[in-house]
C-alpha positions as CSV (number, residue, x, y, z in Angstrom):
1,X,1.4,8.8,-6.0
2,X,-1.5,8.3,-3.3
3,X,-3.3,5.8,-5.4
4,X,0.3,3.9,-6.5
5,X,1.2,3.6,-2.5
6,X,-2.4,2.5,-1.9
7,X,-2.3,-0.4,-4.6
8,X,1.1,-1.3,-3.6
9,X,0.0,-1.6,-0.1
10,X,-2.6,-4.0,-1.3
11,X,-0.3,-6.1,-3.0
12,X,1.8,-6.4,-0.2
13,X,-0.9,-7.3,2.3
14,X,-1.6,-10.2,-0.5
15,X,1.8,-11.3,-0.4
16,X,1.7,-11.6,3.4
17,X,-1.2,-13.6,3.3
18,X,0.2,-15.9,0.4
19,X,4.1,-15.8,0.2
20,X,4.0,-17.3,-3.3
21,X,1.7,-14.6,-4.7
22,X,3.6,-13.0,-7.6
23,X,2.8,-9.1,-8.3
24,X,3.3,-8.9,-12.1
25,X,1.8,-5.2,-12.4
26,X,-0.3,-3.1,-10.8
27,X,-2.8,-0.9,-13.2
28,X,-5.3,1.6,-12.1
29,X,-8.5,1.9,-14.7
30,X,-10.2,5.0,-14.9
31,X,-13.5,5.0,-16.7
32,X,-15.1,8.4,-17.0
33,X,-18.7,9.6,-17.4
34,X,-18.6,8.8,-21.2
35,X,-17.3,5.4,-20.6
36,X,-14.0,6.1,-21.6
37,X,-11.4,3.9,-20.3
38,X,-7.8,4.9,-19.4
39,X,-5.3,2.3,-18.2
40,X,-2.4,3.6,-15.9
41,X,0.4,1.2,-15.2
42,X,1.9,2.0,-11.5
43,X,5.2,0.8,-10.1
44,X,5.2,-1.4,-7.1
45,X,6.3,0.3,-4.1
46,X,7.2,-2.7,-2.0
47,X,10.2,-1.3,0.0
48,X,8.2,2.3,0.4
49,X,5.1,0.1,2.1
50,X,7.7,-1.8,4.3
51,X,9.1,1.4,5.6
52,X,5.7,3.0,6.0
53,X,4.6,0.1,8.2
54,X,7.5,0.0,9.9
55,X,7.2,4.1,10.8
56,X,3.6,3.3,11.6
57,X,4.3,0.4,13.9
58,X,6.9,2.7,15.7
59,X,4.5,5.3,16.1
60,X,1.9,3.1,17.7
61,X,4.7,1.7,20.2
62,X,5.3,5.6,21.1
63,X,1.7,6.1,21.7
64,X,1.3,3.1,23.7
65,X,4.2,4.2,25.8
66,X,3.2,7.9,26.3
67,X,-0.4,6.2,27.4
68,X,1.2,4.0,30.1
69,X,3.0,7.1,31.7
70,X,-0.2,9.0,32.0
């Protein structure tokens, strides 16, 4: 799940740079020590990324307010 969210964040950021960018699929590619390749298609968690960034923004705002009070 960690890597799915990470790739989703990267895709989301690309869409912020270029809103016409279309995310068709996200894929993790694992290559082991024997050069065996395994592909994992992962879901684009756009809404989860938006919630995560919104939460982070709120936390930063709270921290800034707390620093002002000191």
